N, C-alpha and C positions, 0 to 999 in steps of 0.2 A: 373562501378560508385557506390560509397559507397552510400546506401539509408538509412537515419535515419528518424524515425517518432517521434516527440515530442509530448507528449499527458499531457497537463496540462490545467487547468480551467482558469488560470490567463496569460492574454497576456504578461504582464511584465516579468514573469518567463519564460515564452517560448522565449520570444525575448533574454533575458539575456543567456540563455541557448544555443540558437542558434549562439549567439557571440561568445562565448567559443569554440563552435564545429567548426565555420567557421575558426577561427584562426588556428586550427590543421588539419582540414579537408577541405581544400578550395575548392576542387572539388567535394564534397559531394553535393547531392541533399537532402535537409533536409525539410520535411514537418510537418505541425502542425495539430493538434486536440482539440477541447476544451471540448469535452464532452465525456461521455463514449460511447454513440452510435454512435458518428462520429468515434471515435477510432476502435470499432469493425468492422465497415464498411471499415475503410481504410486497416485493416488486411485481410479482407474477399475478398477484390477487387483489392489489390496489394501486391505485395513482398518486405519485407524490410529486411535490414541486422542486424539492432537493433531498439529496441523501448525503448524509455525514457518515463516512465509511473509514473504519480503523484499517490499518494495513495488515494486520496479524490476527487471526482467529484460530483456535485449536483445530478446528474441523477443515479449514480451507484457506488458502491464501487470499489476502484481500485483493491481490491483482487479478486472480482468477474470478473473484467475485466481482469486481469491477467490470471485467470482459463480459460475464455472464449478465449482468444487469444491462449493458449498453445493447447486448441482443435482444434483450425483453423489451427494454424501453429506451431507444436510442437517444430520445431527446432529453431523457433526465440529467440534470446537472449532478454531478458527484464531486463532492469535496472530501478528499482523502486525508486523515489525520494519522500521524506516525510518530513514533518515538526516535525514528532515524533522521539523520540530517538530509536536507534536500538533494545533496549530491549522490545520495544513495539510492534514492527511488523517485525523486521529483519528475525526472524526464520519463521514466518507465511509466509514472502514473498518466503523464499528458499523452503519450504514445498510445496507452490503452483506451483512451478516451475520456479519462477524467478532466474534470473543469478546474481544479484546484488542489493544492497540496500545501498543508499546514504541518509543523511538526507540534507536537502536544505542549510544548514549551511555550509557544507563541499562541496558541489557539484561542486562549481566552481574550486576548485583545485583540485578535485579528478576524476570529469568526465571522462575527456581524458582517462586518466589511467583504470578507470572502463570499459569504452568502448572497449579499445584494450583488455584488460584482458577476457572479455566475449566473443568478436568475435574470439578470439584464442580458444575457447571451454572451458575456466576456469569460474570460478565464482569469484566475487569480493565482498569481505567483509572487514570492516575496523577491526581494531585491537580489538575494544571494543566487535564487534559482533562475532568475532573468539573466544575470550575468554568466552564469554557467551556460544557459541556452546560448547566449550570443558567442562564447567561447568556443562551443562546440560547432559553431558555423564556420570556424577558422579551419583553413585546410591543414593548419599546422598544430592543431588541437591534439594534446596527448594528455588524456585523463588518466585515472587510476585503472590497472588491469581489470578490475571487476565490473567496470561500466561496459565491457566488451561481452560479459556473460549474457546469456538469456533469462529471461524471468525464471524459467524451470532451474537452470543451473544455479542461480544465485539461492533459490529457494533450498535445494539440496546443499549448498555450501553450508547455509545457515544452520540445516538440520545437523549436519556433521560437526559443526564447531559445538552445537549445544550438546554433543555426546551422544547422538543417536547412531546405531549402527545402520550398515545397509540395509539389513532386514527390517529394522524399525522403521526406516525412511520407506522402505518397500511398502509395508502394512499402512503407513500414515496416508501415503499420496496414491495407494491402489495402483501401484505400478509393479512390474516384476524385479526382482533382486537383479537380474541381468541388466535391466534398463538403468537402475540406480548406479550399478557398477560402472555402466558406459558413461553416465554423467560425471560420475567421480574421476574416471579418466582423463575426460575432456576438461574437468576443473584443473586438473594436475598440469595438463597440457598448456591451457590457455593463461594460467597463472605461474608457469614456469615454476612449478613446485615438484618435489619428489614423493611425499609421503601424506599419509591423512594427518599426521600431527603436523605438518607443515602448513596445510590447509587450515586447521584449527588455529594455529599461531598467526596465520594471516588475516583470517575472519576476526580474531580479537584485537589484533592491531590497528584493523581498518573499521571498527567499530561496527561489524556487521551482525553481532549477535546481541541479545538483550541483556 
């Protein structure tokens, strides 16, 4: 029996995805988790054929979850869903071991195709992401500055843009205030900006926040 795990912190999204899957895989066992910790526990304690993973949870970054999942079950295909466009997270997901990347806008029409593709051992990327991957192979490729950020730097940027203080982010990520301040300094340097207000404006302009 096909075993599918849906990990998303929004019940309505999980229900919608489940409905799409049931129509195609009527005999499948479909389970749900709503937090990063629940998802890691489910992967540690049970075997799955495919994981459909949101990119953002209140307790943990989807990229961090993906990396942990691949350590626990390296062969498990993971299709990541996100509100964010492919150019922001698509390549990061593939580099972290993901088998596919879908935006939630296209997920209803592409999800079944993506699952069949990754379960056969392939990777599923949209035409736009495939084009971006090809462009990145060019020695003259010059993407947005945020593409040069590490996963953690991008996460800190998103939290700053959401209005969190350095102390708030320190508590959320279980890192020291000094470490978060260092990340903030790196962001300013890499993005060629001067203040936190500039960082917030940059994140909003580039649609890096919810």
